[in-house]
DOTOR-878607 format. One record per residue (C-alpha): residue in one letter; x, y, z. Coordinates in steps of 0.05 Angstrom, whole numbers, plus 32768, in hexadecimal, padded with zeros to 4 digits. Layout:
BEGIN
aXYZ...
//
This chain:
BEGIN
x8077845B8326x808D849982FFx808884DE8320x805284F382EEx802884B682FFx803384C18349x801A85088341x7FDD84EE831Ax7FCA84BD8350x7FDA84E6838Dx7FA184F583BCx7F8A853E83B6x7F73856483F4x7F3A858183CBx7F26858D8384x7F3C85CF8366x7F0A85F98341x7F0D85E882F7x7F34861282C7x7F0A863B8297x7F148608825Fx7F1A85C1827Cx7F0985A0823Ax7F3F85C78214x7F7385B48248x7F5C856B8245x7F5D856A81FAx7FA4858781F8x7FBD854F8225x7F96851A81FEx7FB4852F81BBx7FF9853281DBx7FF084E981F2x7FFE84FD823Ax7FD484CB8264x7FF884D682A7x7FF6852182A0x7FAC851E828Ex7F9D84F382CBx7FC0852682F7x7F9A856082D8x7F56853F82DCx7F61852D8325x7F6385788334x7F2085888314x7EE18594833Bx7E9F8571832Bx7E8785A582F7x7ECA85A182D4x7EC8855582D1x7E81855782B7x7E9585888281x7ECC85598268x7EA0851B826Dx7E6B853D8242x7E9B85488208x7EBF85058208x7E8E84D781E2x7E84850481A6x7ECE851281A1x7EDF84C881A0x7EAA84B8816Cx7EC184EE813Cx7F0C84E98145x7F13849D8144x7EF8849D80FCx7F2284D780E1x7F6484D58105x7FA084AF80E9x7FB18470810Dx7FF0848C812Dx7FCB84C98146x7F9284A08162x7FC0846D8183x7FE084A681AAx7F9D84C081C2x7F7D847E81D8x7F9C8477821Dx7F9184C08233x7F4884B9821Dx7F40847B8249x7F5C84A48282x7F2C84DE8273x7EEE84B18276x7F03848C82B5x7F1384CE82D8x7ED584F682C5x7E9A84C782B8x7E6F84BD82F5x7E4A847B82F5x7E68843582F8x7E41842282BAx7E5B845F8294x7EA3845182A6x7E9D84088293x7E7D841A8250x7EB5844C8244x7EEC84198251x7ECC83EB821Ex7EC1841D81E6x7ED883FC81A6x7F0084398190x7F2C843A81CEx7F68840E81DDx7F5A83C581EDx7F9D83B3820Bx7FC283DB823Fx800783D9825Cx801683D182A6x801F841C82B0x7FDD842B828Dx7FB883FA82BAx7FD6841882F9x7FC4845E82E1x7F7B844B82D6x7F7884248318x7F938460833Cx7F5884898322x7F2684538332x7F40844B8379x7F2B84938387x7EE2847A8383x7EBB845883BCx7EC4840D83C6x7E7C83FB83B4x7E8384228373x7EC583FE8362x7EA483BA8371x7E6C83CC8341x7E9F83DE830Bx7EC4839C8317x7E848374830Cx7E71839B82CEx7EB6839482B0x7EB5834982BBx7E718343829Bx7E86836C825Ex7EC58343824Fx7EC583158213x7EF382DF81FBx7F2482D381DBx7F43831281FCx7F228329823Ex7F2A83748239x7F41839A8277x7F48835B82A0x7F81837782CBx7F5683B282E0x7F1A838782F1x7F4483538317x7F6683888341x7F2283A58354x7F0683608365x7F4183518392x7F42839583B3x7EF8839983C1x7EF2835183D9x7EB2834383B1x7E9E82FD839Dx7EC982EC8360x7EA082F2831Fx7E8A82B282FEx7E8E82D182B8x7EB582A2828Bx7EE182D6826Ax7EF782F082ADx7F0882AA82C6x7F2F829B8287x7F5582DB8292x7F6782C282D7x7F7E828082BBx7FAB82A38289x7FD082C682C2x7FD4828982F0x801B827C8306x803582438332x805E8271835Ex802482A2836Dx7FE482798366x7FE4826383AFx7FE182AC83C7x7FAA82C18397x7F6882CE83BAx7F4382B9837Ax7F5F82718380x7F2B825B83B2x7EF3826F8383x7F0F82578341x7F40821F8352x7F0D81E7835Ex7EEA81F4831Cx7F25820282EEx7F1481C782C2x7ECA81D782BEx7ED382188298x7EB582138253x7EEB823E8233x7F2582198254x7F46820F8210x7F50825A820Bx7F7E825A8247x7FC982488243x7FBE8201825Ax800881EF8261x800C82278295x7FCC821082B7x7FE881C982BAx802881E182DBx8002820A830Ex7FCE81D4831Ex8004819F8326x802981CD8357x7FEA81DC837Ex7FD981938384x801F8183839Bx801C81BB83CFx7FD881A383E8x7FB381E383D2x7F8681BC83A2x7F66817883B2x7F898141838Ax7F4D81148382x7F21814D836Cx7F5581638338x7F5C811D831Cx7F1181168316x7F0B815A82F5x7F42814C82C2x7F24810A82ADx7EDE812882A9x7EF78161827Fx7F1A8133824Dx7EDA810B8247x7EB08149823Ex7EDC81678208x7EE1812681E0x7F068133819Ex7F17817A81B6x7F38816381F7x7F7B81858201x7FBE81608205x7FD2818C8240x7F9C816B826Ax7FB881278258x7FFC8141826Ex7FE0815882B1x7FC1811382BBx800680F582B1x8026812882E0x7FF681138317x801280CC8313x7FD480A58328x7FDB80678352x7FB88027833Dx7F7B80348369x7F72807A834Dx7F76805E8307x7F4480278316x7F10805B832Bx7F11807782E4x7F17803782BBx7ED480428299x7EE6808B828Bx7F2780768269x7F018046823Cx7ED3807F822Ax7F0E80AB8215x7F28807981E1x7EF5808181A8x7EFB80CB819Bx7F3180EA81C8x7F6E810A81A7x7FAB80DE81A2x7FCC80FB81E1x7F8D80EF8209x7F8180AA81ECx7FC9809A81FCx7FBF80A98245x7F7E80818248x7F9E80468225x7FDA80468254x7FAB80468291x7F7F800E8275x7FBB7FE48262x7FD77FEE82A8x7F967FD882C7x7F907F9B829Ax7FD77F8582A9x7FC67F8B82F4x7F877F6182EAx7F5A7F9C82FCx7F377FA982BAx7EF27F8B82AEx7EEE7F60826Fx7EB67F8B8254x7EE27FC98258x7F1C7FA38237x7EED7F9181FDx7ED37FD881F9x7F1A7FF481F8x7F317FC481C2x7EF57FD48196x7EFF801F819Ex7F49801C818Fx7F3F7FF28150x7F17802A8130x7F4A8061813Ex7F6D807C8100x7FAF808D8123x7FE6805B8115x800680658159x7FC78050817Ex7FBA8016814Fx80017FFB8159x7FF6800181A4x7FB47FDD819Ex7FD37FA28179x800C7F9F81ACx7FDB7FA081E7x7FAE7F6C81C6x7FE87F3C81BDx7FFF7F438205x7FB87F408222x7FA67EFF81FEx7FE57EDF821Ax7FCD7EF08260x7F877ED58252x7F7A7EA88215x7F2F7EB2821Ex7F377EF78200x7F487EDC81BBx7F067EEC819Ax7F057F3281B7x7F4B7F3E819Cx7F3B7F208158x7EFF7F4D8150x7F2C7F89815Ax7F617F6E812Bx7F2C7F6280F6x7F1B7FAC80FAx7F647FBF80F3x7F687F9480B3x7F3E7FCB8092x7F6F800280A6x7F9380148066x7FD980138083x80027FD8806Dx802F7FD380ABx7FF37FD280D9x7FCF7F9F80AEx800D7F7380B0x80137F7680FCx7FC97F688106x7FCA7F2E80D4x80077F0F80F5x7FE57F108139x7FA47EF5811Cx7FC97EBA80FDx7FEB7EAC8140x7FA77EAD8164x7F847E818131x7F877E41815Cx7F647E668196x7F2F7E88816Bx7EE67E7A8179x7EAF7E7C8144x7EA37EC7814Dx7EED7ED88148x7EF87EAC810Bx7EBD7ECA80E6x7ED37F1180F5x7F197F0380DBx7F017EDF809Cx7ED37F188089x7F057F4F8095x7F407F2A8075x7F217F358030x7F3A7F7E8035x7F827F6A8040x7FB87F6C800Ax7FC07F2A7FE6x7FFD7F10800Bx7FE07F1D8050x7F9B7F04803Bx7FB97EC28026x7FDD7EB98068x7F9E7EC78090x7F747E9C8062x7FA27E61806Cx7F9C7E6780B8x7F507E7080B7x7F377E3B8088x7F497E558043x7F207E72800Ax7F217EBB8020x7F167EE27FDFx7F2C7F2A7FD5x7EF67F5E7FE1x7EDB7F847FA6x7EF87FCA7F9Ex7ECD7FFF7FC0x7E9A80227F95x7EB180697F88x7E7E80A17F93x7E6880CC7F59x7E9881057F50x7E7581487F61x7E8381847F35x7E7081B57F6Bx7E4F81F97F62x7E71823B7F54x7E6882777F81x7E25829A7F7Fx7E1D82E27F68x7DFF83107F9Dx7DC6833E7F88x7DD383877F74x7DCD83BE7FA9x7D8483D57FADx7D89841B7FC9x7DB984547FDAx7DB184458024x7DC483FC801Ax7DFF84137FF0x7E19843D8029x7E108405805Bx7E3783D5802Fx7E6D84098026x7E7484118071x7E7883C58078x7EAE83BE8042x7EE883A9806Dx7F178370807Dx7F1C833E805Ex7F098360801Dx7ED2833D7FF6x7ED383407FAAx7E88833B7FA1x7E7F83757FD2x7EB1839C7FA8x7E8B838F7F68x7E47839F7F88x7E6283E07FA5x7E7F83FA7F63x7E4283E67F3Bx7E1584057F70x7E3D84467F70x7E37844C7F24x7DED843A7F24x7DD484647F5Fx7E0084A17F50x7DDC84A37F0Dx7D9584927F25x7D8F84B97F66x7DCE84E37F6Fx7DB585127FA6x7D9784DA7FCFx7DD984B47FCCx7E0284F27FDEx7DD784FE801Cx7DDE84B58030x7E2A84B88027x7E3684F78050x7E3C84D58094x7E6C84A38074x7EA084D7805Ex7E938512808Ex7EBE852C80AEx7EF185258076x7F3485058087x7F6984F88052x7F8484BC807Ax7F438497806Ax7F5884978021x7FA08483802Cx7FBF84C9802Ex7FED84CF806Ax8018850D805Fx80408502801Fx803584B78023x7FFD84947FFDx7FE7844E8012x7FC284307FD7x7F9383F57FE1x7F5083DA7FCCx7F3183FF8007x7F4F84427FF6x7F3D843B7FACx7EF5842A7FBEx7EF284647FEFx7F0E84957FBBx7ED884817F89x7EA0848E7FBAx7EC184CE7FD4x7EC784E97F8Dx7E7C84E47F85x7E6784F87FCCx7E9885327FD7x7EBD85427F96x7EDD85817FB3x7F0385567FE6x7F1285227FB3x7F3285557F84x7F60856C7FBDx7F7985247FC5x7F82851C7F7Ax7FAC855B7F78x7FDC85427FADx801B85227F92x803384EE7FC5x807D84E87FD3x8076849D7FDCx8041846A7FC7x8037842A7FEEx800E83F47FCCx802B83B37FE7x803F839D7FA1x7FFC837C7F8Fx7FF583517F52x7FD9836A7F10x7F92834F7F1Cx7F8E83777F5Dx7FA883B57F3Bx7F7283AD7F07x7F3C83AC7F3Dx7F5B83EA7F5Dx7F5F84107F1Bx7F1684017F0Dx7F0384257F4Ex7F35845E7F46x7F21846E7EFEx7EDB84807F17x7EFB84BB7F3Dx7F0584E87F01x7EBE84E67EE4x7EA084F17F29x7ED0852A7F38x7EBD85497EF5x7E7385407F01x7E6885147EC3x7E5E84D27EE7x7E5E848C7ECAx7E18846D7EC5x7E2884237EC1x7E6583F77ECCx7E7783C97E93x7E9D83957EBAx7E6B83827EF1x7E6683367EECx7E2583127EDDx7E3B82D07EFFx7E5D82C07F41x7E9A82A47F1Dx7EA882EA7F01x7E8C82DA7EBCx7E6A83127E95x7E3283017E64x7E41831F7E1Fx7DFA833A7E16x7DFF835E7E59x7E40837F7E44x7E2183947E01x7DE583B27E27x7E1483DB7E52x7E3E83F37E17x7E0084097DF2x7DEA842F7E30x7E2D84547E34x7E2984657DEAx7DE384817DF3x7DFA84AC7E2Dx7E3784C47E07x7E6684AA7E3Dx7EA9848B7E2Cx7EB984487E4Cx7EEE84497E82x7F2C84227E6Cx7F3383F27EA8x7EE883E67EAAx7EE883D37E61x7F2683A77E67x7F0983817EA2x7EC783787E7Dx7EEA83597E41x7F12832A7E6Ex7ED183127E8Ex7EB082FF7E4Cx7EAB82B47E3Bx7EDA82937E0Bx7EA582897DD5x7E7182B97DB9x7E2E82B07D98x7E2B82CB7D50x7DF282F97D64x7E1D831A7D9Ax7E5783237D6Ax7E2983437D37x7E0983707D6Cx7E4E83877D83x7E61839A7D3Dx7E2A83D07D3Ex7E4A83F57D78x7E6984387D65x7E92844E7DA1x7EDC843E7DAAx7ECA840E7DE1x7E9583EE7DB6x7EC683E47D7Dx7EF883C57DAEx7EC383957DC7x7EAE83837D81x7EF583727D6Dx7EFF834A7DADx7EC1831F7D9Fx7ED083187D55x7F1783007D62x7F0282CF7D99x7F1A82F67DD5x7F5E82F07DF8x7F8D82BB7DDEx7FA7828B7E13x7FEF829F7E23x8028826E7E28x803982647E72x807782487E93x808282417EDEx80C5823D7F01x80E0823A7F48x810F82737F54x8138828A7F91x812982CC7FB4x814582EF7FF1x811182CB801Bx811982867FFCx80FB82627FC1x80BB82787FA0x8095826C7F5Fx8094829A7F23x806982957EE5x808082B07EA3x804F82C07E6Ax805B82C67E21x8055830C7E03x8010832A7DFCx7FF083327DB8x7FF983777D97x7FC283A97DA3x7FA983917DE6x7F9383C77E16x7FC783DD7E49x7F9E83C27E83x7F9F837C7E64x7FE983807E4Fx7FF9838B7E99x7FDF83457EA8x801A83277E82x804B833A7EB9x803D830D7EF6x805C831F7F39x806882F97F7Ax805D830C7FC2x8023830A7FF3x7FDD83277FF1x7F998319800Ex7F7283207FCEx7F8482E17FA8x7F3B82CA7FA9x7F2B83077F7Ex7F5B82F67F46x7F3882BB7F23x7EF882E67F22x7F1D83197EF9x7F3082E47EC5x7EF782B17EC6x7F03829A7E7Fx7F4F82997E84x7F60826A7EBEx7FA8825E7EABx7FB582A97EA8x7F9582B27EECx7FBE82787F07x7FFE82987EECx7FF282D17F1Dx7FDE82A37F57x801D82787F55x804A82B27F6Ax801F82C07FA8x8004827D7FC0x804782647FDCx8046829E800Ex800382868028x8012823C8031x80228246807Bx7FEC827B808Ax7FA38274809Ax7F8E82AD806Bx7F5E8284803Fx7F8282978000x7F7F824F7FE7x7F34825C7FDBx7F4B827C7F9Ax7F5682367F80x7F0D82247F87x7EF882627F60x7F2D82537F2Cx7F12820D7F21x7ECD82287F11x7EE782547EDAx7EF482447E91x7F30823C7E64x7F69820A7E5Ex7F9581F97E9Ax7FE081ED7E99x801E81F47EC4x800782347EE8x7FC582167EFFx7FE981D67F13x801D81F97F3Dx7FE882257F5Ex7FBE81E87F6Fx7FFA81C37F8Dx800A82007FB8x7FC481F97FD5x7FCC81AE7FDDx800B81BB8005x7FEC81EC8037x7FFC81E08080x7FB381E68095x7F8381AD8082x7F4A81DE807Fx7F708207804Bx7F8381C88025x7F3981B8801Fx7F3381F17FECx7F6781CE7FC1x7F40818C7FC9x7F0181AF7FB1x7F2581CC7F75x7F4481887F64x7EFF81677F67x7EDD819E7F3Ex7F1281997F07x7F0E814D7F08x7EC2814D7F02x7EC5817D7EC8x7EFD81567EA5x7F2C81927EABx7F6181777EDBx7FA781817EBCx7FC281407ED9x800481417EB5x801381897EC7x7FFC817B7F0Ex802C81407F15x8065816B7EFBx805381A27F2Cx805081727F67x809581577F55x80B2819D7F4Dx809781BB7F8Cx80A4817E7FB8x80EC81777FA1x80F681C27FABx80DA81BB7FF3x80A581EF7FE4x806D81BE7FF8x806C81808023x805A813F8001x802F81248039x800181608035x7FF981577FEAx7FEA810D7FF5x7FB4811E8027x7F8F81467FF2x7F98810E7FBFx7F7C80DC7FF1x7F3F81097FFFx7F34810F7FB4x7F3780C37FADx7F0280BB7FE3x7ED680EE7FBFx7ED880C77F7Dx7F1480E57F58x7F3D80A57F5Cx7F4E80A37F12x7F6780EB7F12x7F8D80DE7F53x7FAF80A17F34x7FC180CA7EF6x7FE580FC7F23x800680C97F51x801F809E7F18x803E80DC7EFAx806780EE7F38x808180A97F4Bx80BF80AD7F1Fx80D380F17F39x80C480E87F83x80D6809F7F93x811D80967FACx815180787F7Ex817D80407F98x81A7805B7FD2x817E809A7FDAx815A80AB801Bx810E80AB800Fx80ED80EE8018x80B880F7804Ex807480E48034x808C80B37FFFx806A80768021x802A809F8027x802E80AE7FDDx803280647FCCx7FF980547FFCx7FCD808A7FDDx7FDE806F7F98x7FCA80297FAEx7F8780437FC7x7F7880677F86x7F91802E7F5Bx7F677FFB7F7Fx7F2680227F74x7F3880337F2Cx7F4C7FEB7F1Cx7F9080027F01x7FBE7FD27EDDx80027FEF7ECDx804D7FE57EC9x8070800F7EFEx80BB80027EF9x80CE80387F2Bx809F80197F5Fx80B67FD37F4Ex80FE7FE77F5Bx80EB7FFF7FA1x80C27FC17FAEx80FC7F947F9Cx81297FB17FD2x81397F8A8011x811A7F9A8054x80D47FAA806Dx80D37FF58072x809080158066x80A880318023x80BA7FEC800Ax807B7FCC8025x804E80008005x80737FF97FC3x80677FAE7FC6x801D7FB87FD3x80167FE87F99x803A7FB97F6Ax800D7F7F7F7Ex7FD07FAA7F71x7FE27FC47F2Cx80097F897F0Fx7FDD7F637EDDx7FCC7F1B7EF3x7FF47EE77ECBx7FCE7EC17E95x7FBE7E797EA4
//
């Protein structure tokens, strides 16, 4: 312990009379970040002095947390915790103070000891009350101030709290070498595996500790085995692999296993692979020892046959073959399971199951024979013929499955406009992370509307939002300016609410600007907010935004734009450049003659620009190329656009220079260009590769892109493949939705998509098996023809040539192609697949190639 901390925690013979200004002294130490010194000082105060400090603390925290820069506030947080603990009187007040959202959530060891030293100066009953209150206030996933509460629980000897977050905090700190000496073990040890939030504890660490405690006799072995099995059953599909590992570590004897035979059978249908593996091993062990009831053997076989995992299915076929050798009377039970495995669309599994079924044909009873005959219709032709010959012949191929109707899906809905100044301020306060594009549009439109309709009412409503004024709220930190969508939005509102403060910020010339290098669409959004600053600072205002969309896809109805332009002309207000540019970009690709004629009557510069835009058919689609290029951080994608047409506004010309990098606003970009999908995609391709390993939901931009308008080419194809290659299945689902929407609308660029898959897979920017999973999902949803068009286009580039090592996922690609081809009834010549099928051996790649060739090769004429 440092000398300063020792001084802070030392017992005092008696409180000194307070200095004349205890709050000023406290504030000086708070702003200096001196927590130990503050603890020492506050320990010398008498009761009136402590009350004086306690009375000032809440208001200070509320005001300063909102206005101070983050570095300044970070330095004050720990001293402020000390101040509250040292001066507040009641247990409830101290607990509430520790949990104030503005104050630090996580403390270091020295901070915890400092606060505990202050708490230990209070009576034991008071500390016990604080311990219970802290435990009750904790929330998962991170139990705040657990160390403080646990120390108080142990020191006061109260009954350990049953609050889940507190118990999880204990589990997270459980260690094999110290658990046996922990007084909390007696309370929590027997019910470790009953805790609802067990998955939020580090289970590998819990497993190590429990195994050690069982070995040392500190936990009852039988009770732990029972609890582990019960917990795996309870969690079902969510059961954790660590629990299966603990089960193995306990090394059950045959009698212990027999007591749970029915439980193991219950784990097979839905348990994760690791859990099902343990259950299968125990059941097989019992069956080999003659201690498994036949009904449980049949139940286990039936459950395994429906599992999708190849590992479990292979184990099931192996066990079935061995079990029927031990008891021929099980033939029909085994054949029923094999018949189910026939329908598993994995050729190697189908072949193993068919081989065993043929071997068991002489032992098959009527039920087993019928099950095999019905299911064999789903087998590939060669296997079906072998099974048919063993089971009486005349087993015809099943008809291809009927594909569902392909859904087009619905585009995003447009939220209603903001209905009052008070609602506008509430929405502004809620505008946070992650940023929402529709909230952005509603806020800007609401600011323009209500600043014009009821300016004083809006100013009054905004005062608590901006007061007291702090430049850091608007990105100004010394000579450094941090630009973002948040600071741009805040500047627009500040310029209306407090123009005198806004003008001060405008006059500052930053030495450095930090903007995170966003793409041109994001810069357009920012500029639209920032260009409102000047008219509000000058007191002229801007009565209506031109670019506010009229549909959730970002589209702007031409008649709505003409209404707004006429309103600006009537008010004598010039259109803001970025607002006008964004409005033009949101117009549809085609215009009604009446709208073109109406636009021609506009007289302002903006009106004439709009009229020319509509007369000439809007923005011409640029020529787009996409290439993989190396950077310092590896390979990425870069789109290049042809030159913009002469005379385009500067804000639109900026869109012809795509960048690459990372941002969290990709979902905004298609809404800025709803009628120009390929242009929007040209910006997405430089950013999506950086999101393929992150759960930041940026792939949702693909769904919005699909609901837009305009031709699609290489940029859209590469963007879609980036989404298809995302590491997270939930993120890939957005790519699946986009694929299906484009397919249903007849817009899918299959040729470009095949080229993009080939390019990105060969460059190792995406993994083939992830792409195949999206294609498989699309096949199941009814896009089998489009899937086949893509797969047939990549076979030549992705299948291995003679002597080449096949890339990971190539057999899955062929299997997915076979599934799509079967439903679509494809007949085609595939020389690259035929070359693989003609190779020797029985690797999965060769077998899947043979299956695909059999499916698509036209039947010979007779």
